[in-house]
C-alpha positions as CSV (number, residue, x, y, z in Angstrom):
1,M,-4.3,-17.2,-24.0
2,G,-4.1,-18.1,-20.1
3,Q,-5.6,-21.4,-18.8
4,H,-8.1,-20.3,-16.9
5,R,-10.4,-22.5,-15.0
6,G,-12.9,-20.6,-13.1
7,H,-12.8,-19.8,-9.9
8,R,-11.6,-21.8,-7.1
9,W,-11.1,-21.0,-3.1
10,L,-9.2,-20.9,-0.2
11,R,-8.8,-24.9,0.4
12,W,-9.6,-24.3,4.1
13,P,-7.4,-27.4,5.9
14,S,-10.1,-27.9,8.5
15,D,-13.9,-27.8,7.8
16,P,-14.0,-26.6,4.2
17,A,-17.7,-26.3,3.8
18,R,-18.0,-24.1,6.9
19,A,-18.5,-20.1,6.2
20,R,-16.2,-18.1,7.1
21,L,-14.7,-14.2,6.6
22,G,-10.2,-15.6,6.4
23,F,-7.9,-12.7,8.5
24,G,-4.7,-12.8,8.6
25,A,-1.8,-11.1,7.7
26,D,2.0,-11.7,5.9
27,Y,4.1,-13.7,8.5
28,N,7.4,-13.1,8.7
29,P,8.7,-16.1,11.8
30,E,12.2,-15.6,9.8
31,Q,13.1,-12.4,11.3
32,W,12.1,-13.2,15.0
33,P,13.7,-16.1,17.1
34,R,12.2,-19.3,17.1
35,G,11.1,-18.3,21.1
36,T,8.7,-15.9,19.4
37,W,7.1,-18.7,17.3
38,H,4.6,-20.6,20.0
39,E,3.5,-16.7,21.5
40,D,2.6,-15.9,18.0
41,A,0.7,-18.3,17.3
42,Q,-1.7,-18.6,20.6
43,A,-1.9,-14.5,19.9
44,M,-3.2,-15.0,16.4
45,R,-5.7,-17.2,17.7
46,R,-6.8,-15.0,20.8
47,A,-7.2,-12.4,17.8
48,G,-9.3,-14.3,15.7
49,V,-6.4,-15.2,12.7
50,N,-7.0,-18.3,10.5
51,I,-5.1,-17.8,8.2
52,V,-1.0,-16.1,7.8
53,S,0.9,-15.6,4.0
54,L,4.5,-17.5,4.3
55,A,7.9,-17.4,2.7
56,I,7.2,-14.2,0.9
57,F,10.9,-12.8,0.7
58,S,12.3,-15.6,2.2
59,W,14.3,-17.3,-1.1
60,A,18.3,-16.2,0.8
61,R,17.0,-18.5,3.9
62,L,15.3,-21.1,1.7
63,Q,18.2,-21.2,-0.5
64,P,21.4,-19.7,1.6
65,A,23.4,-20.7,-1.4
66,E,23.5,-22.2,-5.4
67,H,23.4,-25.5,-4.0
68,E,22.6,-25.7,0.0
69,W,18.7,-25.4,1.3
70,D,17.3,-25.2,4.4
71,F,13.4,-25.8,4.7
72,A,13.5,-27.2,8.1
73,W,12.0,-23.8,9.8
74,L,9.3,-23.7,7.3
75,D,8.7,-27.3,8.6
76,E,8.3,-26.4,11.3
77,V,6.4,-23.1,11.5
78,M,3.8,-25.4,8.2
79,A,3.6,-27.4,11.2
80,L,2.6,-25.0,14.5
81,M,0.0,-22.9,12.0
82,H,-1.6,-25.9,11.0
83,A,-2.0,-27.1,14.4
84,H,-3.7,-23.9,15.9
85,D,-5.8,-24.6,12.8
86,I,-4.3,-21.1,10.9
87,A,-4.0,-22.1,7.1
88,V,-1.1,-21.3,4.7
89,D,-0.9,-19.3,2.1
90,L,2.3,-20.5,1.2
91,A,4.6,-18.0,-1.5
92,T,6.7,-19.6,-3.7
93,A,9.4,-16.8,-2.4
94,T,10.3,-15.9,-5.8
95,A,10.0,-11.9,-5.3
96,S,13.7,-11.3,-4.6
97,P,16.5,-13.3,-5.9
98,P,19.2,-13.6,-2.9
99,P,22.4,-11.6,-3.5
100,W,24.3,-15.1,-4.2
101,L,22.2,-15.3,-7.8
102,T,22.6,-11.7,-8.5
103,T,26.4,-12.2,-8.0
104,K,26.7,-15.2,-9.9
105,H,24.5,-13.7,-12.5
106,P,24.4,-10.0,-12.6
107,E,22.6,-10.1,-16.0
108,I,19.6,-10.4,-14.1
109,L,19.2,-7.2,-12.8
110,P,17.4,-4.3,-14.8
111,V,17.9,-1.2,-16.4
112,D,16.0,1.7,-16.6
113,R,15.5,4.0,-19.7
114,D,19.0,6.1,-19.1
115,G,21.0,2.8,-19.2
116,R,21.7,2.7,-15.8
117,T,21.7,-0.4,-13.7
118,L,19.4,-1.3,-10.8
119,W,21.3,-2.6,-7.8
120,P,20.6,-5.4,-5.1
121,G,20.1,-3.5,-1.8
122,G,16.4,-3.5,-2.2
123,R,13.6,-5.7,-3.5
124,Q,12.2,-7.0,-6.5
125,H,15.5,-6.7,-8.7
126,W,15.2,-8.9,-11.1
127,R,14.0,-8.7,-15.3
128,P,10.7,-10.2,-16.0
129,T,12.5,-11.7,-19.5
130,S,15.2,-12.8,-17.6
131,P,16.0,-16.5,-18.7
132,T,18.4,-16.9,-16.0
133,F,16.2,-15.6,-13.2
134,R,12.9,-17.6,-14.5
135,R,15.4,-20.9,-14.4
136,H,16.5,-20.2,-10.5
137,A,12.9,-19.0,-9.5
138,L,11.3,-22.2,-11.1
139,H,13.2,-24.2,-9.6
140,L,12.7,-22.6,-6.2
141,T,9.0,-23.1,-7.1
142,R,9.6,-27.1,-8.0
143,R,10.7,-27.4,-4.8
144,L,8.1,-25.6,-2.4
145,A,5.4,-27.7,-4.4
146,E,7.3,-30.8,-4.0
147,R,7.6,-30.2,-0.7
148,Y,4.1,-29.3,0.4
149,G,1.7,-29.5,-2.0
150,T,-0.1,-31.7,0.3
151,H,1.0,-30.4,3.6
152,P,-2.4,-30.5,5.0
153,G,-2.6,-26.5,6.1
154,L,-2.3,-25.5,2.6
155,A,-4.7,-23.8,1.2
156,A,-3.2,-21.7,-1.1
157,W,-0.5,-20.7,-3.4
158,H,0.9,-16.8,-3.9
159,I,2.9,-16.2,-6.6
160,S,5.7,-14.2,-6.4
161,N,4.4,-10.9,-4.5
162,E,3.3,-7.7,-5.9
163,L,4.9,-8.3,-9.9
164,G,5.9,-5.1,-10.9
165,C,6.0,-2.9,-8.2
166,H,9.6,-1.7,-8.9
167,N,10.6,-3.9,-12.2
168,V,7.3,-3.1,-14.1
169,Y,10.0,-1.6,-16.4
170,D,13.3,-2.4,-17.9
171,Y,14.9,-1.7,-20.8
172,S,18.0,-4.0,-20.5
173,D,19.0,-6.0,-24.0
174,D,16.8,-9.1,-22.6
175,A,14.0,-6.9,-22.5
176,A,14.8,-5.7,-26.1
177,A,14.8,-9.5,-27.2
178,A,11.9,-10.2,-25.6
179,F,9.8,-7.3,-27.2
180,R,10.9,-8.0,-30.6
181,T,9.6,-11.1,-30.2
182,W,6.3,-9.6,-28.1
183,L,6.3,-7.4,-31.0
184,R,6.4,-9.9,-34.5
185,A,3.4,-11.5,-32.7
186,R,1.4,-8.5,-32.5
187,Y,2.2,-6.9,-36.3
188,Q,3.2,-10.4,-38.1
189,T,5.7,-8.2,-40.8
190,L,8.0,-4.6,-40.2
191,D,5.3,-3.2,-43.0
192,A,2.0,-3.4,-40.8
193,L,4.6,-2.5,-37.5
194,N,5.9,0.8,-39.9
195,H,2.0,1.9,-40.6
196,A,0.8,1.3,-36.6
197,W,3.9,3.3,-35.7
198,A,3.7,5.9,-37.7
199,T,7.8,5.7,-38.7
200,T,7.6,7.7,-41.9
201,F,7.6,10.9,-39.0
202,W,10.9,11.6,-37.9
203,S,12.7,8.9,-40.0
204,Q,12.0,5.8,-38.1
205,H,11.5,3.7,-40.9
206,Y,12.2,-0.3,-39.3
207,S,14.2,-2.6,-42.2
208,D,14.6,-5.7,-39.7
209,W,13.2,-6.2,-36.8
210,A,17.1,-6.1,-35.0
211,Q,17.0,-2.2,-35.0
212,I,14.1,-2.0,-32.4
213,L,14.5,-1.2,-29.8
214,P,12.4,-0.6,-25.8
215,P,11.6,3.6,-26.0
216,R,15.0,4.5,-24.1
217,L,15.9,7.8,-23.1
218,A,15.9,9.5,-26.7
219,A,17.5,13.2,-27.9
220,S,13.5,14.4,-27.9
221,Y,10.1,12.4,-27.0
222,P,10.5,8.6,-28.3
223,N,7.9,7.5,-30.5
224,P,4.1,7.6,-28.9
225,T,3.1,4.0,-30.0
226,Q,6.2,2.3,-29.5
227,Q,5.4,3.6,-25.6
228,L,2.1,2.6,-25.6
229,D,3.4,-1.0,-26.9
230,F,6.1,-1.3,-24.5
231,K,3.5,-0.7,-21.9
232,R,2.0,-2.9,-22.6
233,F,4.0,-5.8,-23.5
234,S,5.8,-4.6,-20.1
235,S,2.5,-5.9,-18.8
236,D,2.6,-9.5,-20.7
237,A,5.9,-10.4,-19.7
238,L,5.3,-9.6,-16.2
239,K,2.0,-12.0,-16.8
240,E,4.1,-14.4,-19.0
241,H,6.4,-15.1,-15.5
242,L,3.3,-15.0,-13.6
243,R,2.0,-17.8,-16.0
244,A,5.0,-19.9,-15.9
245,E,5.3,-20.1,-11.8
246,R,1.4,-20.8,-12.2
247,D,1.7,-23.5,-14.8
248,L,4.5,-25.3,-13.0
249,L,2.4,-24.9,-9.3
250,R,-1.2,-26.7,-11.6
251,E,1.4,-29.5,-12.9
252,L,2.9,-30.6,-9.9
253,T,-0.4,-29.8,-7.2
254,P,-3.5,-29.6,-9.3
255,D,-6.0,-29.5,-6.1
256,I,-4.4,-26.1,-4.7
257,P,-5.6,-22.9,-5.8
258,V,-3.3,-20.5,-7.5
259,T,-2.9,-16.4,-7.3
260,T,-1.0,-13.2,-6.6
261,N,-1.5,-10.1,-5.0
262,F,-2.4,-7.4,-7.1
263,M,-2.2,-3.4,-6.2
264,I,-5.1,-2.2,-7.5
265,M,-4.4,1.1,-5.2
266,G,-3.9,5.0,-6.5
267,E,-1.7,5.5,-9.3
268,T,-0.4,1.9,-9.7
269,S,-0.5,2.1,-13.5
270,G,1.4,-0.9,-15.4
271,M,-0.1,-4.2,-15.1
272,N,-3.0,-4.6,-16.9
273,Y,-4.7,-6.2,-13.9
274,A,-8.3,-7.0,-16.1
275,D,-6.0,-8.5,-18.7
276,W,-4.0,-10.4,-15.4
277,A,-7.7,-11.6,-13.9
278,P,-8.5,-14.8,-16.0
279,E,-4.6,-16.4,-14.9
280,L,-5.8,-16.9,-11.7
281,D,-8.3,-19.3,-9.9
282,F,-9.1,-16.5,-7.2
283,I,-8.0,-12.9,-7.2
284,A,-6.6,-11.0,-4.8
285,N,-5.2,-7.5,-4.6
286,D,-3.0,-5.2,-2.0
287,H,-4.6,-2.0,-0.8
288,Y,-2.9,1.1,1.1
289,L,-4.9,4.3,1.7
290,T,-3.4,7.2,-0.2
291,P,-4.4,11.1,2.5
292,G,-7.1,12.8,0.8
293,P,-10.0,14.8,0.9
294,Q,-10.9,11.1,-1.3
295,A,-8.9,8.9,0.5
296,Y,-12.2,6.9,1.5
297,D,-13.8,7.0,-1.6
298,E,-10.3,5.9,-3.1
299,L,-10.8,3.2,-1.2
300,S,-14.1,2.2,-2.0
301,F,-13.3,2.9,-5.5
302,S,-10.3,0.3,-5.7
303,A,-12.4,-2.2,-3.9
304,N,-15.1,-2.6,-6.1
305,L,-12.8,-2.3,-9.1
306,T,-11.0,-5.9,-7.7
307,G,-14.3,-7.1,-6.5
308,N,-15.7,-6.7,-10.5
309,L,-12.3,-8.0,-11.8
310,A,-13.3,-11.0,-9.9
311,E,-16.5,-11.2,-11.8
312,G,-19.1,-11.5,-8.6
313,H,-16.7,-14.2,-7.0
314,P,-14.7,-14.2,-3.6
315,W,-11.4,-12.6,-3.5
316,F,-8.4,-12.0,-1.2
317,L,-7.1,-8.6,0.3
318,M,-3.5,-9.8,0.4
319,E,-2.8,-5.9,2.5
320,H,-3.1,-3.6,3.8
321,S,-2.9,-1.5,7.6
322,T,-3.4,-1.9,10.9
323,S,-2.6,2.3,10.8
324,A,0.5,4.0,9.8
325,V,2.8,3.0,6.1
326,N,6.4,4.0,6.2
327,W,6.5,4.9,2.6
328,Q,4.6,8.1,2.5
329,P,5.8,11.8,3.0
330,V,3.8,12.1,6.0
331,N,2.9,8.9,7.8
332,V,-0.4,9.5,9.6
333,A,-1.3,6.3,12.0
334,K,-5.2,5.7,11.9
335,R,-7.6,6.9,14.0
336,P,-9.7,4.6,16.1
337,G,-12.2,2.9,14.1
338,Q,-11.0,3.2,10.7
339,L,-9.1,0.2,11.3
340,A,-12.1,-1.7,11.2
341,R,-14.0,0.9,8.5
342,D,-11.3,0.1,5.8
343,S,-11.7,-3.4,6.5
344,L,-15.0,-3.7,6.2
345,T,-15.5,-1.4,3.3
346,H,-13.3,-3.7,1.5
347,V,-15.9,-7.0,2.3
348,A,-18.7,-4.8,1.4
349,H,-17.5,-4.9,-2.2
350,G,-17.3,-8.8,-2.2
351,A,-13.7,-9.7,-0.2
352,D,-13.5,-12.9,2.1
353,A,-10.6,-12.8,3.5
354,V,-9.0,-9.2,5.1
355,C,-5.2,-9.1,5.7
356,Y,-2.9,-6.9,6.5
357,F,1.5,-6.8,5.9
358,Q,2.2,-7.5,8.8
359,W,2.0,-9.7,11.4
360,R,4.4,-9.0,14.3
361,Q,6.1,-5.1,13.4
362,S,9.8,-4.9,12.1
363,A,12.2,-4.2,14.7
364,A,14.5,-3.5,11.3
365,G,15.1,-2.8,8.2
366,A,13.2,-0.5,5.5
367,E,9.7,-1.3,6.8
368,K,10.7,-1.3,10.3
369,Y,8.0,1.6,10.7
370,H,4.9,0.0,9.2
371,S,2.3,-0.3,11.3
372,A,1.6,-4.3,12.3
373,M,-1.0,-5.9,13.8
374,I,1.0,-6.5,16.9
375,P,3.4,-3.2,17.0
376,H,6.6,-2.1,18.6
377,A,4.1,-1.9,21.6
378,G,3.1,-4.8,22.3
379,Q,-0.1,-6.6,22.4
380,D,-1.0,-4.3,24.9
381,S,-1.8,-2.3,22.3
382,D,-4.9,0.0,21.4
383,V,-3.7,-1.6,18.2
384,F,-3.8,-5.0,18.6
385,R,-6.8,-4.4,20.9
386,A,-8.7,-3.2,17.7
387,V,-7.4,-5.8,16.0
388,T,-8.7,-8.4,18.2
389,D,-11.8,-6.7,17.7
390,L,-12.1,-6.6,14.2
391,G,-11.6,-10.5,14.3
392,A,-14.7,-11.1,16.2
393,T,-16.7,-8.7,13.9
394,L,-15.4,-11.4,10.8
395,R,-16.2,-14.6,12.9
396,D,-20.3,-12.5,13.5
397,L,-19.8,-12.1,10.0
398,A,-19.9,-15.9,8.4
399,P,-22.5,-16.1,6.7
400,V,-21.6,-12.7,4.9
401,A,-19.2,-15.8,3.3
402,G,-19.6,-16.6,-0.3
403,T,-22.7,-14.1,-0.8
404,V,-22.3,-12.6,-4.6
405,R,-22.0,-8.7,-5.1
406,G,-25.0,-7.4,-5.8
407,R,-24.7,-5.7,-9.5
408,A,-25.3,-1.9,-9.4
409,S,-27.9,-0.3,-12.5
410,A,-24.7,1.6,-12.8
411,A,-21.2,1.5,-14.2
412,I,-18.0,3.6,-14.9
413,I,-15.7,2.0,-17.4
414,F,-11.8,1.5,-16.2
415,D,-9.3,0.9,-19.0
416,W,-5.6,0.3,-18.6
417,E,-4.8,1.3,-21.6
418,S,-6.8,4.3,-22.0
419,W,-5.0,5.2,-18.9
420,W,-1.2,4.6,-20.4
421,A,-2.0,6.1,-23.5
422,A,-3.8,9.7,-22.6
423,E,-0.6,10.2,-19.8
424,L,1.5,10.1,-22.5
425,D,3.8,13.0,-23.5
426,S,3.1,15.5,-26.3
427,H,-0.2,15.8,-25.7
428,P,-2.4,19.2,-25.1
429,T,-1.6,19.1,-21.9
430,D,0.0,16.8,-19.4
431,R,-1.9,18.0,-16.4
432,L,-4.8,15.2,-17.4
433,R,-5.5,12.6,-14.6
434,Y,-6.8,9.3,-15.7
435,R,-8.1,7.7,-12.4
436,R,-8.5,10.9,-10.8
437,E,-11.6,11.6,-13.1
438,A,-13.3,8.3,-12.9
439,L,-12.3,8.8,-9.2
440,D,-14.3,12.0,-9.4
441,W,-16.7,10.0,-11.1
442,Y,-17.6,7.8,-8.6
443,T,-17.4,10.3,-6.2
444,A,-20.7,12.0,-7.4
445,F,-22.2,9.0,-6.9
446,L,-21.2,8.1,-3.4
447,D,-22.7,11.7,-3.1
448,I,-26.3,11.5,-4.4
449,G,-26.8,8.2,-2.7
450,V,-26.5,6.0,-6.2
451,R,-24.7,2.5,-6.4
452,V,-21.9,2.0,-9.1
453,D,-19.6,-0.6,-10.8
454,V,-16.3,-0.5,-11.8
455,V,-15.4,-2.4,-14.9
456,P,-12.7,-2.9,-17.1
457,A,-14.2,-2.1,-20.7
458,T,-14.6,-5.9,-21.4
459,A,-17.2,-6.5,-19.4
460,P,-20.9,-7.2,-20.7
461,L,-22.0,-3.7,-20.6
462,E,-25.1,-4.2,-21.6
463,Q,-26.4,-5.2,-18.3
464,Y,-26.2,-1.4,-16.6
465,D,-28.7,1.5,-17.6
466,L,-25.9,3.7,-17.3
467,L,-22.7,4.5,-18.3
468,I,-19.7,6.8,-17.5
469,A,-16.8,6.6,-19.5
470,P,-14.0,9.1,-18.5
471,I,-11.2,10.1,-20.6
472,L,-11.8,6.8,-22.9
473,H,-8.6,8.0,-24.6
474,V,-8.6,5.1,-26.8
475,V,-11.4,3.3,-28.9
476,P,-10.6,0.5,-31.1
477,S,-13.3,0.4,-33.7
478,P,-15.0,-3.3,-32.2
479,L,-14.9,-0.8,-28.2
480,A,-16.9,1.6,-31.0
481,D,-19.5,-0.2,-32.0
482,R,-20.5,-1.8,-28.7
483,L,-21.1,1.4,-27.2
484,A,-23.1,2.6,-30.3
485,G,-25.0,0.0,-29.8
486,F,-25.2,0.1,-26.2
487,V,-27.3,3.6,-26.8
488,T,-28.6,2.4,-29.8
489,G,-29.8,-0.5,-27.3
490,G,-31.3,1.5,-25.1
491,G,-28.3,2.6,-22.6
492,H,-27.2,5.7,-21.8
493,L,-23.8,6.6,-22.7
494,V,-21.9,9.3,-20.7
495,T,-17.9,10.1,-21.8
496,T,-15.6,13.2,-21.4
497,Y,-12.6,15.3,-22.5
498,F,-10.1,13.8,-24.7
499,S,-12.0,10.1,-25.0
500,G,-12.7,8.8,-28.5
501,I,-9.2,10.3,-30.3
502,V,-7.2,7.1,-30.8
503,D,-7.0,3.6,-31.9
504,E,-5.1,1.1,-30.7
505,H,-2.1,2.6,-32.6
506,D,-2.7,5.7,-30.5
507,R,-3.2,6.5,-34.5
508,V,-6.0,9.7,-34.2
509,W,-9.5,8.9,-35.5
510,L,-9.9,11.8,-38.7
511,G,-12.7,14.3,-39.4
512,G,-13.1,15.8,-36.1
513,Y,-13.1,14.4,-32.3
514,P,-14.0,12.8,-30.4
515,G,-13.1,10.8,-33.2
516,A,-14.7,7.3,-32.6
517,L,-17.5,8.5,-30.5
518,R,-18.3,11.6,-33.0
519,D,-21.9,10.3,-34.7
520,T,-22.4,8.6,-31.4
521,L,-22.2,12.1,-29.7
522,G,-23.7,14.0,-32.2
523,I,-21.4,16.5,-31.6
524,R,-17.7,17.3,-33.6
525,I,-14.9,19.0,-31.8
526,Q,-12.2,21.2,-34.6
527,E,-9.6,21.7,-32.0
528,F,-8.8,21.0,-27.7
529,A,-7.9,23.8,-25.7
530,P,-6.8,22.7,-22.8
531,L,-5.9,25.5,-19.7
532,L,-3.7,26.4,-17.8
533,D,-3.3,25.8,-14.4
534,D,-4.1,29.5,-13.6
535,Q,-7.2,29.2,-15.6
536,S,-10.9,28.3,-14.8
537,V,-14.1,29.2,-16.7
538,E,-18.1,29.1,-15.9
539,L,-20.6,27.1,-17.1
540,D,-24.0,28.5,-16.7
541,N,-25.1,25.6,-14.4
542,G,-23.4,27.3,-11.8
543,T,-20.5,24.7,-11.9
544,T,-16.6,25.6,-12.9
545,G,-14.2,24.0,-14.5
546,T,-10.3,23.5,-14.6
547,V,-8.0,21.5,-17.5
548,W,-9.6,21.4,-20.3
549,V,-12.5,22.5,-22.6
550,D,-13.7,22.4,-26.3
551,H,-15.1,24.3,-29.0
552,I,-17.8,22.4,-29.5
553,D,-19.8,22.0,-32.4
554,V,-23.4,20.6,-32.4
555,I,-23.5,18.2,-35.3
556,G,-26.8,15.7,-34.7
557,S,-30.4,16.4,-35.1
558,T,-31.0,15.0,-31.7
559,T,-28.3,16.5,-29.6
560,E,-29.3,19.2,-27.0
561,V,-27.3,21.7,-24.7
562,L,-27.6,20.6,-20.9
563,A,-24.2,23.6,-19.8
564,R,-23.0,26.5,-21.9
565,Y,-19.7,28.0,-21.2
566,K,-20.3,31.2,-19.4
567,T,-16.8,32.6,-19.1
568,G,-13.3,32.3,-21.3
569,D,-12.8,32.1,-24.6
570,H,-15.5,29.5,-25.7
571,A,-18.7,32.0,-23.7
572,G,-21.7,30.6,-25.0
573,R,-20.9,27.3,-26.7
574,P,-22.0,24.0,-25.2
575,A,-19.9,22.5,-22.7
576,I,-22.0,20.1,-21.8
577,T,-24.2,17.5,-24.8
578,R,-26.5,14.8,-24.5
579,R,-27.9,13.7,-28.1
580,T,-30.8,11.5,-27.3
581,E,-31.7,7.9,-29.8
582,G,-34.6,5.8,-29.9
583,D,-34.9,5.6,-25.6
584,G,-31.1,5.6,-25.3
585,S,-28.5,8.8,-25.2
586,A,-25.3,9.8,-25.0
587,A,-23.5,12.4,-23.0
588,Y,-20.7,14.3,-23.4
589,V,-19.2,17.2,-20.3
590,S,-16.2,18.7,-21.9
591,T,-14.3,20.0,-18.9
592,R,-12.8,19.0,-15.7
593,L,-15.1,19.8,-13.2
594,G,-14.3,18.2,-10.1
595,P,-16.4,15.7,-7.7
596,Q,-18.6,18.0,-6.5
597,A,-19.8,20.4,-9.6
598,L,-20.2,16.7,-10.9
599,S,-22.7,15.5,-8.3
600,T,-24.9,18.5,-10.3
601,V,-24.2,16.8,-13.6
602,L,-25.0,13.2,-12.8
603,A,-28.0,13.9,-10.2
604,V,-29.3,15.3,-14.3
605,L,-27.7,12.5,-16.1
606,A,-29.0,9.5,-13.9
607,D,-32.5,10.6,-13.2
608,R,-33.0,10.6,-17.4
609,A,-31.5,7.4,-17.4
610,G,-34.1,6.2,-14.7
611,V,-31.2,5.4,-12.3
612,H,-32.2,6.4,-8.9
613,S,-30.6,5.9,-5.3
614,E,-31.8,2.8,-3.1
615,L,-31.2,4.9,-0.1
616,P,-33.7,6.5,2.0
617,E,-33.3,10.6,1.3
618,P,-31.7,11.7,4.6
619,L,-29.0,9.0,4.4
620,R,-27.7,10.0,0.5
621,G,-24.3,10.7,0.2
622,C,-23.7,10.8,4.1
623,V,-23.8,6.7,3.3
624,E,-22.5,4.4,1.2
625,L,-24.4,1.6,0.1
626,A,-22.9,-1.8,-1.0
627,V,-24.9,-4.3,-1.3
628,R,-23.8,-9.0,-1.0
629,G,-26.7,-11.2,-1.4
630,P,-29.1,-10.6,1.1
631,Y,-27.0,-8.2,3.2
632,R,-26.8,-4.3,2.8
633,F,-23.3,-2.6,4.3
634,L,-23.7,0.9,5.3
635,I,-21.2,2.9,5.5
636,N,-20.6,6.2,7.2
637,R,-18.9,8.6,5.1
638,T,-19.0,11.7,7.4
639,D,-17.7,11.9,11.0
640,T,-20.7,12.3,13.3
641,P,-23.2,9.0,14.0
642,I,-26.4,8.8,12.0
643,D,-30.0,7.3,12.5
644,T,-30.4,4.2,9.9
645,A,-33.2,3.2,11.3
646,S,-34.7,4.0,7.5
647,V,-33.3,1.3,6.7
648,P,-35.6,-1.5,7.0
649,G,-34.0,-5.0,8.2
650,G,-32.1,-7.0,11.2
651,R,-28.9,-5.1,12.1
652,V,-26.2,-7.9,12.2
653,N,-23.2,-6.3,13.9
654,A,-24.7,-4.3,15.9
655,D,-28.1,-4.0,18.1
656,S,-28.6,0.0,17.2
657,A,-29.4,1.8,14.5
658,L,-26.8,4.5,14.8
659,L,-24.0,4.3,12.6
660,E,-21.3,5.8,13.9
661,A,-19.0,7.4,12.6
662,D,-16.0,6.0,11.0
663,G,-18.7,3.0,11.0
664,V,-20.4,0.6,9.0
665,L,-23.6,-1.4,10.0
666,V,-24.3,-4.6,7.8
667,V,-28.5,-5.4,7.3
668,R,-30.3,-8.3,6.6
669,S,-32.4,-7.7,3.7
670,P,-36.1,-8.4,5.8
671,S,-37.2,-10.9,2.7
672,D,-34.4,-12.9,3.6
673,E,-34.0,-12.6,7.6
674,A,-36.1,-15.8,8.2
675,G,-33.5,-18.2,5.9
């Protein structure tokens, strides 16, 4: 277990009791001549910046050679920031090793599943399980902690950077040895491992631990439980590195909070952040928009999940972009108003610090076309004016800082292990996308104007009235019992196709699908029926399904059919079911409907669960509502202005009730305005 000590927020250098929202960026002064630094500090103050992250990729500058150190430049920048009342989130600088280290110790370089070495030239070229890398990284961490641990401008420690972004899966000999150690701890005996991995299949039985390897390139599909365990191990290996740096920092600087930046966004799946969250003093996240029709909904989904991993405590948006990024196939600039909208949506879901990559746009290097707070055009630019306006808005919203996210009455369960397992090879279809299904349900909630939390499966589920568990593929017995108890206790559960299928070892629950959830749902499925790309099915409720259908038999006496297939091989058979048990219920949706059709289905299921919108009817679907303490955040989901006069309370960040396109309006509840 980790050394979780509860939430500790930023240690503000001056007036620590004053409510404030953090605002700033990654600052990379080493990319610029010293004469620029004072100009930067003054511009930061004009923009309202009060915190920066320093030294993230500075290892080669701090330690140019094995026995050579240069802290003078960082001393100067730390003093400069403190003189301008700008706090520092100081990185341990261990994200990318310097050339001298990889030249002397090429054995720290990662190896991919094909046996190819990942060479220097990019970033994160290190093995999470390399003893050599760990030794050098901790030496650097110690030097930084001893030098800056008592610095009055130090607000937090920032371990590494985006752990696992490029090196989550390493198949080297170091990884193989560490994987065996991890497996010994998990299974204790080879007999237990052989049973869990079903090694009687394809003559894979192991008679010695030394025979076990990571799932490297094989002649056919590697063992699926081996693959799942390797994903678990890889997340744990990065977590162990995180803990090693954290433990050293806590030993040397016990009063400084410690964090690292998660990447809860898009299809980044390799790190089980629900498992990592208790290891940190506060949660930090990086988020970048992915273009598409659900781009804003995905931003909200990710911010919502981050806020719930933080268990309602303030969290730090460590990175997002002022405008275009550089790493997508087509990098589109943000339109006017979008910079503030994106930032304030994160604040709406609990972020008490909003920062960007980066302060000044690089003139050279791989990210020179990635936007920044000061773009290539300089301070006389629309981007910098928008940044400065946002800084003023965040100052006005200072009273929001420290307020707790308001819990919703509905939740979507998000489970990393189901994500990993559901998308393994050798399955009924490779078209299934776990996070897309979860996001579709989230969009459906927004479309009917109902607030919903996105929570890990380990969250206290009984506090919700309605639970959505999309593609909850991995269901160990304890989780199955929790969900059955939730229904028995009067809760309303909704799950989908390919749920309840396997246990924690990726072994199928026998007796018919959906396995561990079969009795709770009151249905039985004998065989899967995935659809080809050009196939779809119509349901008699007017919706259309793709990707998947099921041949459902109703086995529960209280199971009703809410919709049937109208076309296809299963025409006339159940498509959506709902079993009641006392005051609770368990519903099953057997096909991918997409967000628009799910809105129709969800409206019925939410109404039966007694879950309703808190928004006036004209605003439902047009406006997203998020709640923090007495503050309501109204986020425009449309391209046109919306009149919000029907929402009572005082406007905090505007004088008008008109919510502009790409606008976010903060309203203080009338019952709390006097306070």
